[in-house]
C-alpha positions, 0 to 999 in steps of 0.5 A: 915881489916888492910892490910900490906906488910912485908919482905925485901925491894923489896921482900914484901909479902902481910899480914893482921893484925888479931884481936890480933895484929898478922901478918898473911901471905896472900901470899897463897891467893893473890900476893900483896896488889895491883891492883885488890886485892883493888877492892870491890870484892877483899876486899870481898874475903879477908873478907871471909877468916878465919884468924886463918887458915893463917900462923903467921908472926913475926920479919919481916920488915913492908913495904909500905902498898900498892904495885905497886902504879900507881899515888902518888897524893898530895894536898898542902895547904889543912889546913887553918892554915898550909897555913897561917904558910906557908905564902900562900893564901888558894886556891880556888880549890885543889892544886895538885902535884905529888910525884915520886912513887920511893919515897915510903918506909916502915913506919919505914924505914930510911929517907934519907936527900938529898945531898945539903939539907938545908931545909928537912921538915916533914908533917903527912898526911892522905893517901887515897887509891883508890879501885874502878876506878874513872872517873868523879865521884860526890862528893856524890859517891866519898867515894865508890871509897876508898879502905882504908886509911893510914898514909903518911909522905909527906917529903919535901925539901923546898929549892928544892921545892920552889927555884929550879924552876918548879913544887914542885915535885923536893922537894917532890920526893927524895928516902924515902920521902914517907913512907906509912903505917904501914897498909892500914885500909879498909874504912869500919873501918873508920866511918868518915875520917874527924874526925881523930886526927893526930900528929908528933914528932921530937926527942920527941918534938911534932910539929904537933897536928891536925885533919882531921876535919880542912881540907879545901877540904874534902876527897870526894871533893878531889876524885871528883875533881881529877877524873875530870882531870884523871882516878883514879885506884886501888892502886893510893894514894892521900895524902890529906895535912898536919895540921900546925906545919911543920918545915918551920913554926917554929920561927925560922924554924927547919929542919931535920938533919941526926940523927933526929928521927920522930914519927907520927900517925893518929887515927885508922891508926897506927904509923910510926917511922923513923931515918934520915940518910945522902943520 
């Protein structure tokens, strides 16, 4: 299934994409694409629905594909070639940081360039959405805890991230720095999350062109690892790292400015389009 949320910011309703690409309204069945709806039982209930019986929706903004996100966890330096372009060593275990959930926005919403920004950057990433609570899970069992996958643009202000003291979260959490969607594609539709091509363009120039096959730590490893330190709950998002081609790695570096347009996507998970505006 391809689950989504549509409508004005802060007033999104749950929806689903049917086989002919029509958005169908789920608000008569569930209150949001969140919480218990993302559990195995919740998803099974939606699978049993006759989509043709649901109201069709058109002309609506597509919002973030998951609502009421509890944790937005991110993995740094998880592609060997991206670590190299960043001038950083490949980590011995996953590098973990958080984005504020207030950074989450829709896949095609405008992205704000923070006030005082000099190094705003892009990162296409595979997002993993938890559906079954996970605590001390093994790598072998980890994928059973996934509700589905989505596209994430893990936007970053590198100067804030690296030179303003403390954790990376300062450079990762500006409003609109976490577009997710357009869809949450349920795990049963993704045969192998480690075989997905991914790309990102700025103003029509392709900067990132990679694959989840080159992840240093795979999805199952990441879920198992994180569950040793905290419980993961339905609706939590893990953004799994980015392939090479970020602005910081260009020679000379290239960073986002107001007016720039980004397009990005992951095989089977849809595409995003964003215009940069001043905050």
